[in-house]
C-alpha positions in Angstrom: 14.3 46.6 18.4 11.5 45.2 16.3 13.9 43.8 13.7 16.0 42.3 16.5 13.0 40.5 18.0 12.1 39.2 14.5 15.6 37.9 13.9 15.7 36.1 17.3 12.3 34.5 16.7 13.4 33.4 13.2 16.6 31.9 14.5 14.8 30.0 17.3 12.3 28.6 14.8 15.1 27.6 12.4 17.1 26.0 15.2 14.1 24.1 16.5 13.3 22.9 13.0 16.8 21.5 12.4 17.0 19.8 15.8 13.6 18.1 15.1 14.7 17.2 11.6 17.9 15.6 13.0 16.0 13.6 15.6 13.4 12.4 13.2 16.0 11.5 10.6 17.9 9.3 13.1 14.7 7.5 14.2 13.6 7.0 10.5 17.1 5.7 9.6 17.1 3.2 12.5 13.6 2.0 11.9 14.2 1.4 8.2 17.5 -0.4 8.9 15.8 -2.6 11.5 13.0 -3.4 9.0 15.6 -4.3 6.3 17.5 -6.6 8.7 14.2 -8.3 9.8 13.4 -9.1 6.1 16.8 -10.7 5.7 16.7 -12.5 9.1 13.3 -13.9 8.4 14.0 -14.7 4.7 11.1 -12.5 3.5 11.2 -12.6 -0.3 12.1 -15.2 -2.9 14.6 -17.8 -1.5 16.4 -20.0 -4.0 19.2 -22.5 -3.5 22.1 -21.6 -5.7 24.2 -24.2 -7.7 27.7 -24.5 -6.4 29.2 -23.3 -9.7 26.8 -20.2 -9.6 25.7 -20.9 -13.2 22.1 -19.9 -13.4 20.0 -20.1 -16.6 23.2 -20.6 -18.6 24.8 -17.5 -17.2 27.9 -17.5 -14.9 27.2 -15.4 -11.8 30.4 -16.4 -10.0 31.9 -12.9 -10.7 28.7 -11.1 -9.6 27.3 -12.9 -6.6 29.0 -13.1 -3.2 28.0 -14.0 0.3 26.2 -11.0 2.0 24.7 -8.0 0.3 25.2 -7.8 -3.5 25.5 -4.9 -5.8 22.7 -4.1 -8.2 21.8 -6.9 -10.6 18.8 -7.4 -12.8 16.3 -9.9 -11.4 17.6 -13.4 -11.4 14.6 -15.4 -10.1 12.3 -12.5 -9.4 11.0 -10.3 -12.1 11.6 -6.6 -11.4 13.7 -4.7 -9.0 14.9 -6.5 -5.9 17.6 -6.4 -3.1 19.8 -9.5 -3.3 21.4 -11.2 -0.3 23.4 -14.4 -0.4 23.7 -16.6 2.8 25.2 -20.0 3.6 23.5 -22.8 5.4 25.0 -26.3 5.8 27.5 -25.8 3.0 24.8 -24.6 0.6 24.4 -21.1 -0.8 21.0 -19.5 -0.9 19.9 -16.3 -2.7 17.3 -14.1 -1.0 15.7 -11.6 -3.4 13.6 -9.0 -1.6 11.1 -7.4 -4.0 11.1 -3.6 -3.6 7.3 -3.8 -3.6 7.5 -5.4 -0.1 9.5 -2.4 1.4 7.4 0.2 3.0 8.3 3.8 3.9 6.6 5.5 6.9 7.2 9.1 5.8 7.7 11.2 2.7 9.8 13.8 4.6 13.0 11.9 3.8 14.8 10.4 0.8 16.5 7.1 1.3 18.9 4.9 -0.6 20.3 1.4 0.1 23.8 0.7 -1.3 26.2 -2.1 -1.6 29.7 -2.0 -3.1 29.3 1.7 -3.8 26.1 1.3 -5.9 22.5 2.0 -5.2 20.6 -1.2 -4.9 17.3 0.4 -3.7 15.6 3.8 -3.7 12.0 4.9 -4.0 13.4 6.8 -7.1 13.9 3.8 -9.4 16.1 5.9 -11.7 18.8 5.9 -9.0 19.0 2.1 -8.8 22.3 0.9 -10.2 23.9 4.3 -10.1 26.9 5.3 -8.0 25.8 6.0 -4.4 28.3 8.9 -4.1 26.3 11.1 -6.4 22.8 10.4 -5.0 22.6 13.2 -2.5 24.8 15.9 -4.0 22.0 18.5 -4.0 22.1 18.8 -0.2 24.8 19.8 2.4 26.6 16.8 3.8 25.6 17.6 7.4 21.9 16.8 6.4 22.8 13.3 5.2 22.7 10.4 7.7 24.5 7.1 7.1 24.2 3.6 8.8 25.4 0.1 8.0 22.8 -2.5 8.9 23.4 -5.8 10.7 23.6 -7.6 7.4 26.0 -5.1 5.9 23.7 -3.0 3.6 24.6 0.7 3.8 21.7 3.0 4.2 21.7 6.7 3.6 18.9 9.2 4.4 18.5 12.9 3.8 15.5 15.3 4.0 13.3 15.5 0.9 14.3 18.8 -0.7 10.7 19.8 -1.3 9.9 19.2 2.4 13.0 21.0 3.5 12.3 24.1 1.4 8.7 24.3 2.4 9.5 23.9 6.1 12.2 26.6 6.0 9.8 28.9 4.2 7.2 28.1 6.8 9.6 29.0 9.6 10.5 32.2 7.8 6.9 33.1 7.5 6.4 32.5 11.2 9.3 34.9 11.7 7.4 37.6 9.8 4.3 37.2 12.0 5.7 38.9 15.1 7.4 41.6 12.9 4.0 42.5 11.3 2.3 42.4 14.7 5.0 44.6 16.3 5.0 47.1 13.5 1.2 47.4 13.6 1.2 47.9 17.4 4.0 50.5 17.1 2.0 52.5 14.5 -1.2 52.3 16.6 0.4 53.5 19.8 2.8 56.1 18.2 0.1 58.8 17.9 -0.7 60.5 21.2 -3.7 62.5 19.9 -6.7 62.0 22.1 -9.2 62.2 19.3 -7.3 59.5 17.4 -7.2 57.3 20.5 -10.9 57.6 21.0 -11.8 57.1 17.4 -9.4 54.1 17.2 -11.0 52.6 20.2 -14.4 52.9 18.7 -13.2 51.6 15.4 -11.6 48.6 17.1 -14.9 47.8 18.8 -16.8 47.9 15.5 -14.2 45.7 13.7 -14.2 43.2 16.5 -18.0 43.0 16.3 -17.8 42.5 12.5 -15.2 39.8 12.8 -17.5 37.9 15.2 -20.3 38.2 12.7 -18.1 37.0 9.9 -17.0 33.9 11.9 -20.7 33.0 12.4 -21.4 33.5 8.7 -23.6 36.6 9.0 -23.9 39.3 6.4 -21.4 42.1 7.2 -21.7 45.8 6.1 -19.3 48.3 7.5 -20.8 51.7 8.7 -18.0 54.4 9.2 -17.9 56.3 12.5 -17.9 60.1 12.4 -14.5 61.7 12.9 -12.6 64.8 11.8 -9.3 62.9 11.7 -8.3 62.6 8.0 -6.0 59.6 8.3 -8.7 57.7 10.2 -11.3 58.5 7.5 -8.9 57.0 4.9 -8.5 53.9 7.1 -12.3 53.6 7.4 -12.7 53.9 3.6 -10.1 51.1 3.1 -11.9 48.9 5.7 -15.3 49.6 4.0 -13.8 48.6 0.6 -12.2 45.5 2.2 -15.3 44.2 3.8 -17.4 44.9 0.7 -15.0 42.9 -1.4 -14.8 40.2 1.3 -18.6 39.9 1.2 -18.6 39.5 -2.6 -15.8 37.0 -2.3 -17.7 34.9 0.3 -20.7 34.9 -2.0 -18.6 33.7 -4.9 -16.9 31.2 -2.7 -20.2 29.7 -1.5 -21.4 29.4 -5.1 -18.2 27.8 -6.3 -18.2 25.4 -3.3 -21.8 24.3 -4.1 -20.8 23.7 -7.8 -17.7 21.8 -6.6 -19.7 19.6 -4.3 -22.2 18.8 -7.0 -19.3 18.0 -9.4 -17.6 15.8 -6.8 -20.9 13.9 -6.2 -21.3 13.3 -9.9 -17.7 12.1 -10.2 -18.2 9.7 -7.2 -21.3 8.3 -8.9 -19.5 7.9 -12.2 -16.6 6.2 -10.3 -18.9 3.9 -8.5 -20.7 3.0 -11.8 -17.3 2.4 -13.5 -16.0 0.1 -10.7 -19.3 -1.8 -10.8 -19.0 -2.2 -14.6 -15.4 -3.4 -14.3 -16.3 -5.8 -11.6 -19.1 -7.3 -13.8 -16.7 -7.6 -16.8 -14.1 -9.3 -14.7 -16.7 -11.6 -13.1 -18.0 -12.4 -16.5 -14.5 -13.4 -17.7 -14.1 -15.7 -14.7 -17.5 -17.3 -15.2 -16.8 -17.9 -18.8 -13.6 -19.9 -17.9 -15.5 -21.8 -15.2 -18.4 -22.7 -17.6 -15.8 -24.4 -19.7 -14.1 -26.1 -16.7 -16.7 -27.1 -14.1 -19.9 -26.3 -15.9 -20.9 -23.5 -13.5 -20.2 -19.9 -13.3 -20.6 -19.6 -9.6 -17.4 -21.1 -8.3 -15.2 -18.0 -8.3 -18.1 -15.9 -6.9 -18.4 -18.3 -3.9 -14.6 -18.2 -3.4 -14.7 -14.4 -3.4 -17.5 -14.2 -0.9 -15.9 -16.6 1.5 -12.4 -15.2 1.1 -13.7 -11.7 1.9 -15.5 -13.1 4.9 -12.3 -14.7 6.1 -10.4 -11.5 5.6 -12.9 -9.7 7.7 -12.5 -12.3 10.4 -8.8 -11.7 10.3 -9.3 -7.9 10.7 -7.8 -7.1 7.4 -8.7 -3.5 6.6 -6.1 -2.4 4.0 -8.1 -1.5 0.8 -5.3 -2.8 -1.4 -5.2 -6.1 0.4 -9.0 -6.5 0.3 -9.1 -5.7 -3.5 -6.3 -8.2 -4.1 -8.2 -10.9 -2.2 -11.5 -9.9 -4.0 -10.2 -9.9 -7.6 -7.6 -12.6 -7.0 -10.4 -14.9 -5.8 -12.5 -14.1 -8.9 -9.7 -14.5 -11.4 -7.7 -17.3 -9.6 -8.4 -19.8 -12.4 -8.4 -17.5 -15.4 -5.3 -19.2 -16.6 -7.3 -22.4 -17.4 -8.4 -20.6 -20.6 -5.0 -21.6 -21.9 -5.2 -25.3 -20.9 -6.1 -27.8 -23.7 -9.7 -29.1 -23.5 -8.6 -32.7 -23.5 -6.8 -32.1 -20.3 -9.1 -29.6 -18.7 -12.2 -31.6 -19.3 -10.8 -35.1 -18.7 -13.2 -36.9 -16.4 -10.6 -39.3 -14.9 -7.3 -39.0 -13.2 -4.6 -36.9 -15.0 -1.3 -38.5 -16.0 1.9 -37.0 -14.6 2.5 -35.2 -17.9 -1.0 -33.9 -18.1 -0.9 -32.7 -14.5 2.3 -30.7 -15.2 0.5 -28.9 -18.0 -2.5 -28.3 -15.8 -0.2 -26.7 -13.2 0.8 -24.0 -15.7 -2.6 -22.4 -15.4 -1.3 -20.4 -12.4 1.5 -18.9 -14.5 -0.8 -18.2 -17.4 -3.3 -16.5 -15.1 -0.5 -14.3 -13.7 0.4 -13.2 -17.2 -3.2 -12.2 -17.9 -3.6 -10.3 -14.6 -0.3 -8.4 -14.9 -1.6 -6.8 -18.1 -3.6 -4.5 -15.7 -1.4 -1.8 -14.2 -1.2 -1.8 -10.4 -2.5 -5.4 -10.0 0.7 -7.0 -8.8 -1.0 -8.1 -5.5 -3.8 -9.7 -7.5 -1.2 -11.5 -9.7 0.4 -12.8 -6.5 -2.9 -14.5 -5.5 -3.5 -15.9 -9.0 0.0 -17.3 -9.3 0.3 -18.8 -5.8 -3.3 -20.1 -4.9 -1.9 -23.7 -5.3 1.1 -23.2 -3.0 1.3 -25.2 0.3 2.7 -23.9 3.6 5.2 -26.9 3.6 6.6 -25.9 0.2 5.1 -28.8 -1.7 2.8 -26.7 -3.8 3.3 -25.1 -7.2 4.5 -23.3 -9.3 7.2 -21.8 -7.0 7.3 -24.2 -4.1 6.8 -21.3 -1.6 6.4 -22.1 2.1 4.6 -20.3 5.0 7.5 -17.9 5.5 7.4 -16.6 1.9 3.7 -17.2 1.0 1.5 -14.1 1.3 -1.5 -14.3 3.6 -3.8 -13.2 0.8 -2.7 -16.2 -1.3 -3.2 -18.5 1.6 -6.7 -17.2 2.2 -7.8 -17.8 -1.4 -6.1 -21.2 -1.6 -7.9 -22.4 1.5 -11.3 -21.1 0.4 -10.8 -22.5 -3.1 -10.3 -26.0 -1.8 -13.3 -25.8 0.4 -15.5 -24.4 -2.4 -14.3 -27.1 -4.8 -15.1 -29.9 -2.3 -18.6 -28.7 -1.7 -19.5 -28.5 -5.5 -20.6 -31.4 -7.8 -18.0 -32.3 -10.3 -18.2 -34.8 -13.2 -15.9 -37.2 -11.5 -17.5 -37.0 -7.9 -20.4 -35.7 -5.9 -20.2 -32.7 -3.6 -19.3 -33.0 0.0 -21.4 -31.3 2.7 -19.6 -28.3 4.3 -18.9 -30.3 7.5 -17.5 -33.3 5.5 -15.3 -30.8 3.6 -14.0 -29.3 6.8 -13.3 -32.7 8.2 -11.3 -33.7 5.1 -9.4 -30.4 5.1 -8.4 -30.9 8.7 -6.1 -33.6 7.6 -4.3 -31.1 5.3 -3.5 -28.7 8.2 0.2 -28.4 8.7 1.0 -29.4 5.1 -1.3 -27.5 2.8 -2.9 -25.0 5.3 -1.8 -23.0 8.3 -3.6 -24.3 11.5 -4.5 -20.9 12.8 -5.9 -19.8 9.4 -7.9 -23.0 9.1 -9.5 -22.5 12.6 -10.5 -18.9 11.7 -12.0 -20.2 8.4 -13.9 -22.9 10.3 -15.4 -20.2 12.5 -16.5 -18.3 9.4 -18.2 -21.4 7.9 -19.9 -22.4 11.1 -21.2 -18.8 11.6 -22.5 -18.2 8.1 -23.6 -21.5 6.6 -26.3 -24.1 7.5 -25.3 -27.7 7.1 -27.0 -31.1 6.9 -25.7 -33.6 9.4 -22.4 -35.3 8.8 -22.6 -38.3 6.6 -21.5 -41.6 8.1 -20.4 -42.9 4.6 -16.9 -41.5 4.0 -16.2 -43.5 0.9 -16.6 -40.4 -1.3 -14.3 -38.4 1.0 -11.6 -41.1 0.8 -12.0 -41.3 -2.9 -11.4 -37.5 -3.3 -8.5 -37.6 -0.8 -6.7 -40.3 -2.8 -7.2 -38.8 -6.3 -4.6 -36.7 -7.9 -5.7 -33.1 -7.9 -9.2 -34.2 -6.6 -9.7 -31.2 -4.5 -8.0 -28.7 -6.7 -10.4 -26.1 -8.1 
């Protein structure tokens, strides 16, 4: 009977597990497919107009690119892995490359692949990208795999993560053993009908219950055997005595180990904090070195960082990765100027068209520097795109509001404000209110209106200003100069 009950419990647990797994798999597949469709529908990624002959960079892509989802290709306009989708608007073809770094997965319980033309175009396991989709989930039964075609014709497959599946089944099996152990124990306890054993067992149970309560409260426990003539019960008591003795020793060792571990973790945290502070100082020193060469002060990037973080707080940005990207992107946004010739960088007058094109390359040079640090892709995004405008008129990529990250917009806006409120060789600094008034004319072209209003609140809440100057000659001069408010 005991084995039958155990079998039933195990089957119920297993059935419940697979029902839940099937339901969660369906929800996850639908959510991921909708996310992918929204990226394509909203053109989230790198959007480039394609030439009609599909010859890009000297290479003929007419045999490889087609309207709709495309099979795996190496990055065309975006460096690294990306999903590629071609769409048509007004007789023109456009390529949307969605960087895989933009795709988020809400759970690790499932594996997922996105396929087109029978090949994997995306998977968290980068080694699968480009391989045949038919061999991606061969390790699991077919009934565990779910399949869906998205609105934009990408095929998505999901299956449970094997590690999760095995651990969950094992957990269910262990839960099946619990009632078996309990039933066997109860059966042994109540199998003996001897009155002496029943009384002794009752007394023993009372003692053990008391000891368990004391253990739970952290008290010292020492087992004192009860007197009995029943030999089996004496053996049981000896075993319990040994068990609690070893448990007491183990608890003492555990407490000692825990204290040592806590001390070690505290030391590691202090070392980590010191290391982060040192790295920040080194990075800040690099930025200040570049600025001393450019604008004659090492405070520009620090001001940009402080205001950018204040704006991020105003926008309720709490993701540590985003905040770090804004912080270090603000500090290093002009690090690429170290590669700009001095005769251009230090020229006091207006730059010629050719000189301005060279000056614009500092964003790309800065991105190359930052990408040398592993895991700083988001920082590199800020460095490369802090001169982009929401209307697509900026550089180096001509991104617009739909494709320009919020972190880059924040640093770009703060950078302009900081530059306007600093003295430069070719002009005097504006007051903060004059700078805001001048920047207001750039809303809708260079800045997003809602973002500018939030920044204006930050400035008005945290800075004290002199009154607005009635003489706007200096402001007009800056407005009309090429690159006059570029940092």
